[in-house]
MIDOSE-1310 file (N, C-alpha, C; in nm, 2 decimals, decimal comma, always signed):
residues 170
mrfv	-6,74/-15,40/-4,88/-6,59/-15,38/-4,88/-6,53/-15,52/-4,90; -6,59/-15,62/-4,85/-6,54/-15,77/-4,87/-6,54/-15,80/-5,01; -6,66/-15,77/-5,08/-6,67/-15,80/-5,22/-6,56/-15,73/-5,31; -6,54/-15,61/-5,27/-6,43/-15,53/-5,34/-6,29/-15,60/-5,33
aila	-6,27/-15,64/-5,20/-6,14/-15,71/-5,17/-6,13/-15,84/-5,25; -6,24/-15,92/-5,26/-6,24/-16,05/-5,33/-6,22/-16,02/-5,48; -6,29/-15,91/-5,53/-6,28/-15,87/-5,67/-6,13/-15,83/-5,70; -6,08/-15,75/-5,62/-5,94/-15,70/-5,64/-5,84/-15,82/-5,64
lslv	-5,85/-15,91/-5,55/-5,77/-16,03/-5,54/-5,79/-16,11/-5,66; -5,91/-16,14/-5,71/-5,93/-16,21/-5,83/-5,86/-16,15/-5,95; -5,87/-16,02/-5,96/-5,82/-15,95/-6,08/-5,67/-15,96/-6,07; -5,61/-15,95/-5,95/-5,46/-15,97/-5,93/-5,42/-16,11/-5,98
wlmp	-5,49/-16,21/-5,94/-5,46/-16,34/-5,98/-5,47/-16,37/-6,13; -5,56/-16,29/-6,19/-5,58/-16,31/-6,33/-5,47/-16,25/-6,42; -5,39/-16,17/-6,36/-5,28/-16,11/-6,43/-5,16/-16,21/-6,43; -5,08/-16,21/-6,53/-4,96/-16,30/-6,53/-4,86/-16,25/-6,43
sagf	-4,80/-16,35/-6,36/-4,71/-16,32/-6,25/-4,61/-16,43/-6,25; -4,50/-16,40/-6,17/-4,40/-16,50/-6,16/-4,45/-16,63/-6,10; -4,54/-16,62/-6,00/-4,59/-16,74/-5,93/-4,69/-16,82/-6,02; -4,77/-16,75/-6,10/-4,87/-16,82/-6,17/-4,84/-16,84/-6,32
ggas	-4,77/-16,75/-6,39/-4,74/-16,76/-6,52/-4,85/-16,74/-6,62; -4,97/-16,72/-6,59/-5,08/-16,70/-6,67/-5,21/-16,69/-6,60; -5,32/-16,71/-6,68/-5,46/-16,70/-6,63/-5,48/-16,80/-6,52; -5,54/-16,76/-6,41/-5,57/-16,85/-6,30/-5,71/-16,82/-6,25
yvff	-5,76/-16,91/-6,17/-5,88/-16,88/-6,10/-5,87/-16,91/-5,94; -5,95/-16,85/-5,87/-5,94/-16,86/-5,72/-6,05/-16,96/-5,69; -6,00/-17,06/-5,61/-6,10/-17,16/-5,55/-6,12/-17,16/-5,41; -6,04/-17,08/-5,33/-6,05/-17,06/-5,19/-6,00/-16,92/-5,15
yqer	-6,08/-16,86/-5,07/-6,05/-16,73/-5,02/-6,11/-16,72/-4,88; -6,02/-16,68/-4,78/-6,07/-16,65/-4,65/-5,98/-16,56/-4,57; -6,04/-16,46/-4,50/-5,97/-16,36/-4,42/-5,98/-16,40/-4,28; -5,87/-16,38/-4,20/-5,87/-16,40/-4,05/-5,79/-16,28/-4,01
gpwt	-5,87/-16,17/-3,96/-5,81/-16,05/-3,93/-5,74/-15,99/-4,05; -5,62/-15,95/-4,04/-5,55/-15,89/-4,16/-5,49/-15,99/-4,25; -5,50/-16,12/-4,21/-5,43/-16,23/-4,28/-5,54/-16,29/-4,39; -5,49/-16,32/-4,50/-5,57/-16,37/-4,61/-5,51/-16,50/-4,66
vlcg	-5,60/-16,60/-4,67/-5,56/-16,73/-4,74/-5,62/-16,73/-4,87; -5,54/-16,74/-4,97/-5,60/-16,74/-5,11/-5,54/-16,85/-5,19; -5,62/-16,93/-5,25/-5,57/-17,05/-5,33/-5,63/-17,04/-5,47; -5,56/-17,09/-5,57/-5,61/-17,09/-5,70/-5,53/-17,19/-5,79
edev	-5,57/-17,19/-5,92/-5,51/-17,29/-6,00/-5,45/-17,21/-6,11; -5,33/-17,23/-6,14/-5,25/-17,17/-6,26/-5,29/-17,26/-6,37; -5,38/-17,22/-6,45/-5,43/-17,30/-6,57/-5,32/-17,33/-6,67; -5,23/-17,23/-6,69/-5,12/-17,25/-6,79/-5,02/-17,35/-6,74
agrk	-4,97/-17,34/-6,62/-4,89/-17,45/-6,56/-4,95/-17,57/-6,52; -5,09/-17,57/-6,50/-5,16/-17,68/-6,45/-5,13/-17,72/-6,31; -5,12/-17,62/-6,23/-5,08/-17,66/-6,08/-5,17/-17,57/-5,99; -5,19/-17,62/-5,87/-5,27/-17,53/-5,78/-5,16/-17,47/-5,67
vcel	-5,19/-17,35/-5,63/-5,11/-17,28/-5,54/-5,19/-17,21/-5,43; -5,14/-17,20/-5,32/-5,19/-17,12/-5,21/-5,10/-17,02/-5,15; -5,15/-16,91/-5,10/-5,07/-16,82/-5,03/-5,13/-16,76/-4,91; -5,05/-16,73/-4,80/-5,10/-16,67/-4,69/-5,03/-16,53/-4,67
sapp	-5,11/-16,42/-4,67/-5,05/-16,30/-4,68/-5,12/-16,19/-4,59; -5,05/-16,08/-4,58/-5,11/-15,96/-4,51/-5,03/-15,84/-4,54; -5,08/-15,72/-4,53/-5,22/-15,69/-4,52/-5,30/-15,72/-4,64; -5,43/-15,72/-4,63/-5,52/-15,74/-4,75/-5,50/-15,62/-4,85
pelg	-5,51/-15,65/-4,97/-5,50/-15,54/-5,07/-5,61/-15,44/-5,06; -5,58/-15,32/-5,08/-5,67/-15,21/-5,09/-5,66/-15,14/-5,22; -5,77/-15,12/-5,29/-5,76/-15,06/-5,42/-5,70/-14,92/-5,42; -5,60/-14,90/-5,51/-5,55/-14,76/-5,52/-5,44/-14,74/-5,41
vkqn	-5,41/-14,84/-5,33/-5,30/-14,82/-5,22/-5,18/-14,92/-5,25; -5,06/-14,85/-5,27/-4,94/-14,93/-5,29/-4,89/-14,96/-5,16; -4,88/-15,09/-5,12/-4,84/-15,14/-5,00/-4,74/-15,25/-5,01; -4,65/-15,27/-4,92/-4,56/-15,40/-4,92/-4,64/-15,50/-4,85
vifv	-4,63/-15,63/-4,90/-4,71/-15,73/-4,85/-4,62/-15,85/-4,80; -4,65/-15,90/-4,68/-4,57/-16,02/-4,63/-4,65/-16,15/-4,66; -4,57/-16,25/-4,71/-4,63/-16,38/-4,74/-4,55/-16,48/-4,65; -4,63/-16,58/-4,60/-4,57/-16,70/-4,54/-4,61/-16,82/-4,62
eaag	-4,50/-16,89/-4,66/-4,52/-17,00/-4,76/-4,47/-17,13/-4,70; -4,53/-17,24/-4,73/-4,49/-17,37/-4,69/-4,36/-17,41/-4,76; -4,26/-17,47/-4,70/-4,14/-17,51/-4,77/-4,11/-17,65/-4,72; -4,21/-17,73/-4,71/-4,20/-17,86/-4,65/-4,27/-17,88/-4,52
rdrf	-4,27/-18,00/-4,47/-4,34/-18,02/-4,33/-4,28/-17,94/-4,23; -4,35/-17,85/-4,17/-4,32/-17,76/-4,06/-4,19/-17,68/-4,10; -4,18/-17,65/-4,23/-4,07/-17,56/-4,27/-4,14/-17,44/-4,36; -4,08/-17,33/-4,35/-4,14/-17,21/-4,41/-4,05/-17,12/-4,48
rvrv	-4,10/-17,04/-4,56/-4,03/-16,93/-4,63/-4,12/-16,80/-4,61; -4,05/-16,70/-4,56/-4,11/-16,58/-4,54/-4,07/-16,48/-4,65; -4,16/-16,41/-4,71/-4,13/-16,32/-4,82/-4,20/-16,19/-4,81; -4,13/-16,08/-4,83/-4,20/-15,94/-4,84/-4,20/-15,90/-4,98
qird	-4,31/-15,89/-5,04/-4,32/-15,83/-5,18/-4,32/-15,68/-5,17; -4,21/-15,62/-5,23/-4,19/-15,48/-5,22/-4,25/-15,41/-5,34; -4,34/-15,32/-5,31/-4,40/-15,25/-5,42/-4,36/-15,11/-5,42; -4,27/-15,07/-5,33/-4,21/-14,94/-5,33/-4,08/-14,95/-5,42
ltpk	-4,04/-14,83/-5,47/-3,91/-14,82/-5,54/-3,80/-14,81/-5,42; -3,71/-14,91/-5,42/-3,61/-14,92/-5,32/-3,47/-14,90/-5,38; -3,38/-14,84/-5,29/-3,23/-14,84/-5,33/-3,18/-14,98/-5,36; -3,09/-15,00/-5,45/-3,03/-15,13/-5,49/-2,98/-15,20/-5,36
dapv	-3,01/-15,32/-5,35/-2,96/-15,41/-5,23/-2,99/-15,34/-5,10; -3,11/-15,29/-5,09/-3,15/-15,22/-4,96/-3,19/-15,33/-4,86; -3,14/-15,30/-4,73/-3,17/-15,40/-4,62/-3,31/-15,39/-4,58; -3,38/-15,50/-4,58/-3,52/-15,51/-4,53/-3,52/-15,57/-4,39
rlqi	-3,59/-15,51/-4,29/-3,58/-15,56/-4,16/-3,72/-15,61/-4,12; -3,73/-15,71/-4,04/-3,85/-15,78/-3,98/-3,83/-15,80/-3,84; -3,94/-15,77/-3,76/-3,93/-15,79/-3,63/-4,07/-15,83/-3,57; -4,07/-15,92/-3,48/-4,19/-15,96/-3,41/-4,19/-15,90/-3,27
dsgk	-4,29/-15,81/-3,24/-4,29/-15,75/-3,11/-4,15/-15,67/-3,09; -4,09/-15,69/-2,98/-3,96/-15,62/-2,95/-3,85/-15,73/-2,96; -3,87/-15,84/-3,03/-3,77/-15,95/-3,03/-3,66/-15,92/-3,14; -3,60/-16,03/-3,17/-3,49/-16,03/-3,26/-3,52/-15,96/-3,39
vfet	-3,43/-15,89/-3,45/-3,45/-15,83/-3,58/-3,39/-15,92/-3,69; -3,47/-15,96/-3,78/-3,42/-16,04/-3,90/-3,40/-15,94/-4,01; -3,28/-15,96/-4,08/-3,25/-15,87/-4,19/-3,21/-15,95/-4,31; -3,25/-15,90/-4,43/-3,20/-15,95/-4,55/-3,21/-15,84/-4,66
laqr	-3,15/-15,86/-4,77/-3,14/-15,76/-4,88/-3,26/-15,78/-4,97; -3,30/-15,66/-5,02/-3,41/-15,67/-5,12/-3,35/-15,69/-5,25; -3,41/-15,79/-5,33/-3,36/-15,82/-5,46/-3,48/-15,85/-5,55; -3,47/-15,78/-5,66/-3,59/-15,79/-5,77/-3,72/-15,78/-5,70
geai	-3,74/-15,68/-5,62/-3,87/-15,65/-5,56/-3,92/-15,74/-5,45; -3,82/-15,82/-5,39/-3,86/-15,91/-5,28/-3,75/-15,91/-5,18; -3,79/-15,94/-5,05/-3,71/-15,97/-4,94/-3,74/-16,11/-4,90; -3,65/-16,21/-4,89/-3,68/-16,34/-4,86/-3,60/-16,40/-4,75
wdgk	-3,67/-16,46/-4,66/-3,60/-16,54/-4,55/-3,65/-16,69/-4,56; -3,55/-16,78/-4,56/-3,59/-16,91/-4,57/-3,50/-16,99/-4,47; -3,52/-17,12/-4,47/-3,44/-17,21/-4,38/-3,47/-17,18/-4,23; -3,37/-17,19/-4,15/-3,38/-17,17/-4,01/-3,43/-17,03/-3,97
aada	-3,40/-16,93/-4,04/-3,44/-16,79/-4,02/-3,60/-16,78/-4,03; -3,65/-16,84/-4,14/-3,79/-16,83/-4,17/-3,86/-16,91/-4,07; -3,81/-17,03/-4,03/-3,88/-17,11/-3,93/-3,89/-17,03/-3,79; -3,78/-16,96/-3,76/-3,77/-16,89/-3,63/-3,87/-16,77/-3,64
ivka	-3,88/-16,71/-3,75/-3,98/-16,60/-3,78/-4,12/-16,65/-3,75; -4,16/-16,76/-3,81/-4,30/-16,81/-3,81/-4,32/-16,86/-3,67; -4,23/-16,92/-3,60/-4,25/-16,96/-3,46/-4,27/-16,83/-3,37; -4,20/-16,73/-3,39/-4,23/-16,61/-3,31/-4,36/-16,54/-3,35
mrsg	-4,39/-16,55/-3,47/-4,53/-16,50/-3,52/-4,64/-16,57/-3,45; -4,63/-16,70/-3,43/-4,74/-16,78/-3,37/-4,77/-16,73/-3,23; -4,68/-16,68/-3,16/-4,69/-16,64/-3,02/-4,69/-16,49/-3,00; -4,66/-16,42/-3,11/-4,64/-16,27/-3,10/-4,76/-16,19/-3,11
gavt	-4,75/-16,06/-3,09/-4,86/-15,97/-3,09/-4,86/-15,89/-3,23; -4,75/-15,87/-3,29/-4,75/-15,79/-3,42/-4,61/-15,82/-3,48; -4,62/-15,82/-3,61/-4,49/-15,82/-3,70/-4,48/-15,69/-3,77; -4,35/-15,63/-3,76/-4,32/-15,51/-3,83/-4,22/-15,54/-3,93
ysvp	-4,23/-15,49/-4,06/-4,13/-15,50/-4,15/-4,10/-15,37/-4,22; -3,98/-15,33/-4,23/-3,94/-15,20/-4,28/-3,86/-15,21/-4,41; -3,90/-15,13/-4,50/-3,84/-15,13/-4,64/-3,79/-14,99/-4,67; -3,66/-14,98/-4,70/-3,61/-14,84/-4,74/-3,67/-14,81/-4,87
vapd	-3,71/-14,68/-4,87/-3,78/-14,63/-4,99/-3,68/-14,53/-5,06; -3,67/-14,55/-5,20/-3,59/-14,45/-5,28/-3,66/-14,31/-5,29; -3,59/-14,20/-5,30/-3,45/-14,20/-5,33/-3,36/-14,19/-5,21; -3,41/-14,15/-5,09/-3,33/-14,13/-4,98/-3,31/-14,25/-4,88
gapr	-3,38/-14,35/-4,91/-3,36/-14,47/-4,83/-3,43/-14,47/-4,69; -3,52/-14,37/-4,67/-3,59/-14,37/-4,54/-3,69/-14,48/-4,53; -3,70/-14,55/-4,42/-3,78/-14,67/-4,41/-3,93/-14,65/-4,41; -4,00/-14,74/-4,48/-4,15/-14,74/-4,47/-4,18/-14,86/-4,40
stlv	-4,24/-14,85/-4,27/-4,27/-14,96/-4,19/-4,41/-15,00/-4,20; -4,43/-15,13/-4,19/-4,57/-15,19/-4,19/-4,58/-15,27/-4,08; -4,69/-15,25/-4,00/-4,72/-15,33/-3,87/-4,84/-15,41/-3,90; -4,83/-15,54/-3,88/-4,95/-15,63/-3,90/-4,98/-15,71/-3,77
plee	-5,10/-15,70/-3,72/-5,13/-15,77/-3,60/-5,13/-15,93/-3,62; -5,09/-16,00/-3,52/-5,07/-16,15/-3,53/-5,19/-16,22/-3,45; -5,29/-16,15/-3,40/-5,38/-16,23/-3,32/-5,45/-16,34/-3,40; -5,47/-16,32/-3,52/-5,54/-16,42/-3,61/-5,44/-16,51/-3,69
fgaa	-5,31/-16,49/-3,67/-5,21/-16,55/-3,76/-5,22/-16,70/-3,74; -5,22/-16,75/-3,62/-5,22/-16,89/-3,59/-5,33/-16,97/-3,66; -5,45/-16,90/-3,65/-5,57/-16,96/-3,72/-5,56/-16,96/-3,87; -5,51/-16,84/-3,92/-5,49/-16,84/-4,07/-5,40/-16,94/-4,12
leiy	-5,28/-16,95/-4,05/-5,18/-17,06/-4,08/-5,24/-17,19/-4,08; -5,32/-17,23/-3,99/-5,39/-17,36/-3,98/-5,48/-17,37/-4,10; -5,56/-17,27/-4,14/-5,65/-17,28/-4,25/-5,57/-17,31/-4,38; -5,46/-17,23/-4,39/-5,37/-17,24/-4,50/-5,32/-17,38/-4,52
rqvm	-5,27/-17,44/-4,41/-5,22/-17,58/-4,41/-5,33/-17,68/-4,45; -5,45/-17,66/-4,39/-5,56/-17,75/-4,42/-5,60/-17,75/-4,56; -5,61/-17,63/-4,62/-5,66/-17,62/-4,76/-5,55/-17,69/-4,85; -5,42/-17,66/-4,82/-5,32/-17,71/-4,90/-5,32/-17,87/-4,90
qahg	-5,34/-17,92/-4,78/-5,35/-18,07/-4,76/-5,47/-18,12/-4,83; -5,59/-18,06/-4,82/-5,70/-18,11/-4,88/-5,70/-18,10/-5,04; -5,61/-18,02/-5,09/-5,60/-18,00/-5,24/-5,48/-18,07/-5,29; -5,40/-18,13/-5,20/-5,27/-18,19/-5,25/-5,17/-18,10/-5,30
ig	-5,16/-17,98/-5,23/-5,06/-17,88/-5,27/-4,94/-17,89/-5,18; -4,83/-17,88/-5,24/-4,70/-17,88/-5,16/-4,65/-18,02/-5,13
């Protein structure tokens, strides 16, 4: 199963995307619970990139994925990549345990929190038990919720930061 996940991730990274712009290769991959640290080089743009995401991809399963990205020293950006068809400007909600609900609008297949909101989300994730994000699904807007355990999030975040530092990323 792990080989299939690595193969699927490699194939996803080989496809052109907004983040990579062309053919890429993976030089680091590690899972911690449902969290995946994946780093590669965009050969077209000539830059290295890393991402921390959950849940891990499953072949044949369309799922919305959460990413935690570095945005400077101890600053973050939290992004949900929406793979569902959503109503225009749909509100996406994110909550850690039974804490504060963070809401933003889905735009172009993503929901993004940055600045103080993202920093507060990551701080809560470090000490929380689970993060839940809900995306309204077209045509009726009923939410599809995804729950991701956070037991291994702190360890995955530390690995992400160490790999980025070791490779001069960010």
